[in-house]
N, C-alpha and C positions, 0 to 999 in steps of 0.2 A: 621449553622456553618459559621464562618467568618474567613477569612485568611487575614492577614495584612503583607505586605512585605515592610520593611523600610530600606533605607540606610541613616543613621542618622548622623548629625553633633554632635560631642561629646564635652562635656564641662567638665573640671576638677574642681571638687567641694570638699569642706571639708567633713569630715566624716558624714554619714547619721545616723539618729536616729533609731527608731524602724523599722526594716526590716526583712523579713523572708529569712533565708538562704535557698538556693535551691541546692540540689544535682544534679550534671550533669556528663555526661561522653562523651568522644570523640568518635564519631561514624564514621567520615570520614575525610580524609586528602588528599589534593591535593598538591603535591610537585612540585615546579618549580626549575630552575637551580640556584636560589639565595634566595629562601624563601619558605614558605609553607602557605597554607590557611587551618585552622583547623575549623571543624564544631562540636560544642557541642550540645547535646540534653538533655532536661530536661522535666519532667512532674509533675503536681501538681493538686490536687483537691482543688478548692478554692470556698469560699462562694461569694455571690454577693457583689459588692462594689469595692473600690480602694485598690490595694495592691502594695507593694514594694518587689520585689524579687531580691536576691543578689547572684551573682556568684563570689566566692572568690578564691584566690590563682591562678589566671591566670598569665601567664608568663609576666615578666616585658617588654619583647620585643614586646608585642602586639601593633600593629600599630593602633592607635585610629581611624584614618580616614578610616580604612578598615572595621570597625565593622558593621555587618549586622545582623538583627534579623528577623526571620520569626516565626509567631505565629498563632495557630489555636485553637479553643475552642468550646465546646458544650454550653458554657454559654454566647455567644454573646460578645466576648471580644474585647476591644479596647486598643491597645498599645499606651500609652501616650508619653513616652519619655524614653531615655536610657542615663545613665550617667556612666562615668568611672573615677576612681581615683587611685592614688598610695596607697599602703598599706605596712606596715612593721610588721614583726612578732616578733620583739625583746622582747616584754613584754609577749608573749604567754607562759603559763606554759607548761612544758613538763616533763612527768614522766621519760622518758628515760634519759634526761639530769641529773635529780637528781640521778638516779641509777648509772650513769657513774661517777658523782662527788663523791658519796659515795664509789664506787669501787676503785677509784683512791686514796682516802684518806686511805682506808684499805690496799691497796698495798704499799703505801708509809710507813705506819706503820710497815708492815711486812719487808720492806727493812731496816728500822731502827733497828728492832730486830735482823736481820741477821748481821748488822754491829756490834752490841754489842756482838753477839756470836762469830764473827770473832776476835774481840779484845780479848776476853777471851782465845780463842785457841792460838792466837799469844803470849799471855802472858805465857801460858803453855809451848809453844815451846821455848821461851826465858829462862824460868826457868830451863828446861832440859839442855840447853846449859850452863847455869851458874853452874849447878851441875857437869857437865862433866869437865868444866874448873877447879872447885875447887878440884875435885878428882885427876886430873892429875898434878895440879900445887899447892901443899900444901904450907902452910906458911913456912918461912925460918927455924924456930925452931921447927915446928910441925913434928910429925912422918909421915912417908909415909904409905899410905893404903896398906894393904896386898892384895895378889892376890884374895882371896875369897871376900874381900870387893869390889875390883874393878869389879869382875864379878857380884856381887849383884847390884852395881850402874849401870853397863852397862845394865843388864836385866831390871831394873826399868826404866832407861832412854829410852830403846827401846820401852817398852810397852807404856809409857806416850807419847813419841814422835810420835809413830805410830798412837795412838788414836787422837792426836792433828792434825796431817797431814790429816788423814781421815776425821776428822770433818771440816777442812778448805776446802777440796775438795767438801764435801756435801754443805757447805755454798756457794761456788762458783757456783755450779750447780743450787741451789735454787735461788741465786741472778740473774743468767742469765734467768731463767724461769720467775721470777718476772718482770724483765726488759722488756721481750717480752709482757707480759700481760699489763704492764703499758703503753708501747708504743702503743699497739693496742687500749686500752681504751682512751688514750689521742687523738689519731688520729680520732677515732669515735666521740669523744666529740667535737673536733674542726670542723669536717665536719658538725655535727648536728647543732652546734651553728651558723655556716656559713649559713646553710639553713634557720634557724629561723630568722636570721638578714637580709636576702636578701629582696629586694624590689619585690613586686608582684603587680598585677592589680586586682581591684575589679570592677565588672560591676553591676550596679543597674538598674533594669527595673521597670517602673511604669505602671501598667495595671489596667483597669477597667472592671469588669464583670457585665453585666446587670442581670444575674441570676447565681446561683451556677452551677458549671460545671468543667470539666477537661480542663486544659490548657497545651498544648504541645508547647515547644519552641525549635527552632534551632538557635543557635548563632554561627556565623562564623567570623573569624578574621585572618589577616595575621601576621605572626611572622618571625623574622629573625633567622638565625642559622640552616637552613635546606637547603639541595641541593641534586640533583641527577645528575649523569653523565652516558652516555651510555657506554656499554662494550659488546664485541662480542667474541664468540668462533666459529672459522671456522674449520671444519673437512673435509679435502679433501678425497674423496673416489675415488682413481684413477681407480679402477676396473670398475665403472659405470660412470666415468667422471662427477661427481657432487660434490657439497659442501653442507654439513649440517651446516647451520648457526644458532647459538643461539644468540638471542638479549636479553640483560639484562639491568636492571637499577640498578646502584650502589648508595645507599642512605646513607647519614649521617645526623644526626640531634642532635643538642644540644640546643633545644628551651627552656628547663627548665621544660617540662612536657613529661611524657612517653606516647607513642601511643600504647595502648593495644587492640589487636584484632579489628583493624580499617579497614574500606573500603578505600583502597589506590588507588590514581590516580596519574600518572606521566604526567606532561604537558610540551609540547615543547614551550609554550609561554614564552616570555622574558619581564616581566613588567618593568625591569630596563631601557629598551630602550625608554620608553615613548610611547605616542599614535600616534605621527606623526613625519614627517621628520624635522630635525633641520632647523632653519631659518638662511639664510645667512645675515651677516652684510656687509655694504658697504666697499669696498676696496679703501681706500683714498690714493692718491699720491699728493705730493705738493713739492714745492721747498724746498730743505733742508736748515734749519736755520744754520747760521755760528756757529761753536763750541764756547763755552765760553772761555775767556782767561784763560790760565793756571796760577794757583797761584804760587807766588814766593816760591821756595823750601827753607825750613828751615832745617839747619843741625841738626840732632838728633842722640843721641847715639843709637847704635844697641841694640835691646833688647836681654837680656840673657835668653835663654830658660832653665828652670829647668829640671832636669831629669824626674820628674813625669809628666811634660807637654809633653816631648818627648814620654813618654809611652802612654799618651792619644792619641797622633797623630798616633801611630803605627797602621797599619791595623790589624783588628781582623781576626782570622782564621775562614773560612767559615765552618758551621756545615756540617757533612756528612749525606745520607738518606738510588717487593714482590717476593718472590721467588715462583716459581710454584711448587706445590706439586701434585704428581700423585694421582688421585682418586683411592680409594680402589675398585677393581672390584667387582661387584655384580652378582649374578646368572642370573638376567635378568634386562634389562634396565627399569628404572623408568620413568613413564610418567611425562612430564613437564607441570605444570599449567601455561598457558599463559594469556596474557591480551587481552582485547577488545579495538579496536581502534575507536575513534570518531574524525573525521576531521572537523575542523571549517575553517572559511575564512582565518585566519592568523596563525593557530596553529593546533596541534593534541594533543589528550589526550589518554593515555593508562590506561584503568581501569583494575587493577589487580583483577583476578577472586577470589582469596582466601584471607581471612582477614590476615592482617599483624600486627606484634608487633615489635615496634622499641623503645628501651629505649633511654632516652636523655643523652647519654654518648659519642656521636660522633663516635660510633663504626660503622664499615662497614657492611651493609646488602645488599645482591644482590637478586633481584626478577626477575623472567622471564617475558619478554614482549611477545616474540613470537619465534617460531622456523620455519625454512624454508629449503626446499631442492631445491637448485638452480642448474640447468644444467649448466655445465662449459666447457669452451674451455681452454685447458692447453697449456701454452707456457713457454719456458725456455729463460731467459734473462741473459746477461752477459756483463761486461765491463772489459775485461782481462787486459787492460793497468793499471787499478787500483787494481783489485783483480782477480786472476785466479780461479774464482768460478762461478757456474751457478745457478741462482735462478729461482725457479718455481713460476709462477703466474697463477692464475685461473681467467679467465674473464667470468663474468656471468651477469645476468640482475636481478634487483630487481622486481621479479614477485609477490610481496606481496602488500598489501594496507598500509603497515607501512612505514613511512619515516625513513631511517637509518641516524641518526645524527652522527656527527664526534665523535669518541671515541677510546678507546684502543681496540686492537685486539690480541687475542691469537690464533695462528694457529697450527693445528695438521695435521699430515699425518696419516690417519686412526685414531688411538688413541694415537699416539706418539706425544708429544709436540715438536715442532720444532722452533718456534720463537714467539717473542712478538713485535708488531708493532702498527701502528695506521690506522684507517679507516676514509676515507673522507665521508662527507655527501652525501647520495644518495637518491633521491626521488623515489617513485614508478614508475617503467617503465624505469628508467635510468640504464646505464651500471655501473657495479662495478668491480674493479680489486683488487683481494686479493693477497697479497704477502705471499707466503707459505714457504719462507726460502730457504737456499741453498740445492741443491740435488746433491749428488756425483754420481748419475747415469749418468750424462752428464759431461764429462771432457773437459776443454779448456786450451790450452797452447799458450803463446805468447812469442816469443824470437826474439832478435835483431840479424839478420843475417849479416848485413853489415852497416857500416857508414863510409863514406870517403868524403874528401874535395878535390876539383880540381879547377884549374884556367880555366877561360873561356874567349872568345873574341879573336880577332886577336892579340891584344897586351898583352893578358894575364892579364889585369887589373881587371877582374871580378872574382868572386868566386862562386862556387856551392857546396852545402852540400847535400849529398844524404843519405837517410835512407831507410833501407829495413827490414821489420819484417815478420816473418812467424807465422801464427795463425792456430792452429790445434784443431778441435772439434771432439769428439768421443761420439757416442751414445752407452752406455753400457747396455741399457735397452732392454727388449724383445718386445717393441712396437715402432712403428714409432712416432717420436716426432718433434715438431716445435721449432727451436732454432733461437733466435734473439740476435746478439751481436753488440757492437758499439765500434768504435775507432775514432781517430780524426787526422785532418791535422793541421799544424800551420796556424794561421790566420794573414795575413800581415796588418799592420796599416800604411804602407808607400809604395808609388807607386814605389819606387826603389827596393823593396823587392818582388820577385815573387815566388809563391809556385805553383808547378805543381804536379798533381797526375799522377804517371806513371803506377801504378797497384793497384787494378784491374780496369777493364773498367767500365764506368758509368752505363752500362746496368746491371751489377752484384751487384750494391749497390744502396742505397738510400741516397742522400745528404740531411742533415738537417742543421739547423742554426749553425753558429760559427764553421764551419769546421767539424762537426760531421758526420761520415759515419756509415750507418747501413746495416748489412747483415741479410737476412731472408732465412734460410735454413730449408729444411725438410729432416731429417736424418732417414734412414732405421735402424732397430735394428742391433746392433753390428758393424755398419759402422762408418768410420771416414772420414773427409774431411779437406783439407788444402786450405788456401788462402794466398796470398802475398800482403802485404801493402807496396808499395814503392812510395816515393815522393822525390822531390828535392826542394831546396831553392836557388834561384839565387839572388845575390846582388853585388853592386860595391865593389871592393877591398879596397876602401879608407874609408869605413864606418864600424863601429862595430855594429853587430846585437845582440840584447839581446834576450834571450829565447831559443837559439839553444844549 
């Protein structure tokens, strides 16, 4: 048995003559964040000698320089070359197209017959109206109809008019049904003709067998129109202080071929970045050349803008854009089929354990990569000057062998959905902080107690503005919790403006950059605690201060 693995340079050639078409199927797909690599398999029993094997109707987005062929055979095979060319299906006969065209002609004929029937019924309705006018408006010298004659005309008119109106209603219903059938047939015909006229790729392989035997081929190629993105479900279990994390891959593909029951792999590699770091070009500086002389201005009439030109320059309205749906509860939790991770020097691959089917319609499909139970430390955070709400965060460590890539995050408190946010990239062993949304179990209030301005200095030519805020935090939970909240002092950008913190003392807070102050409290269940933030701003009376 001989195995030949080739990465071949591809040539685009005109149509080939006699060649054997080879049936193939997609067995494996590796999806990247901007493309996919598809592997097709085919087998054939061949006699000794040279053969041309053709794989037809491959996607037009097939990247020719990515084509690779792996062959093995019991007949001592040698793979000679591989060629790829564009193909069009415009002249291909299609029975379904003929059926649709015949159906459309038949439906159009039925529409014409309905139009004729409607015209006859309209004529009957008009005839009844003429009879009624003739009976009620006789000729000047003619006799007036008797009461019995009027009753007879009325009865005849009512029967005829009722029959005509009922017929017109039936015609309208039948016409509406025909229009639906005709629209559906025309839509299917247009879609089918578009598929028949689209460009595809044809790959031709030339192989030589020393003796008769079975030939097995694997053909792989990269295609555009496929991508995957990470997504996470984080369920906080406060009772045991842990997070159940679900890691998913969200896949879309519109490559032009369906992936049916394939072995699926998700890769973190990014081929679009290239193989190496970009090269720096020299940074040139020189004496600036003098600007060219300005041309002498020539007076010209102001252009008149037409109304339609103004309309073209008017800004266009921006288009508008998933709502979360609660899962139907099941009697017992289903097991999640997860992926197997393989780490390489520069990337990781997640091999999905169960075969997957993804149609080429750009629909969203989510596959499970892994699940993990992460021990967590819970902390409550708040910025009451911006919003009087306390947010729960769960701080954990990635104790899996899977790298967590940046992606969307749905957070749950037990099984109740609480927030949608984003997750940063976290490698194995690194810390991860999960935002779990606002929690009303901890309340916080911030109120302005006092603000006053006074004169300072011996001559009273200075000014001082003093602010005083009261911040109250209450733990309404039955457990002891850690609460961190932040506020800020004004930051002076001028040496004449001085900001002083009057309360609290530095030992009770942590100073951060740009005037940010942080409090870290541990609150017993049912207890509340207050703090006062007080500061002053001193500045000369002859200057105006912005920002106060």
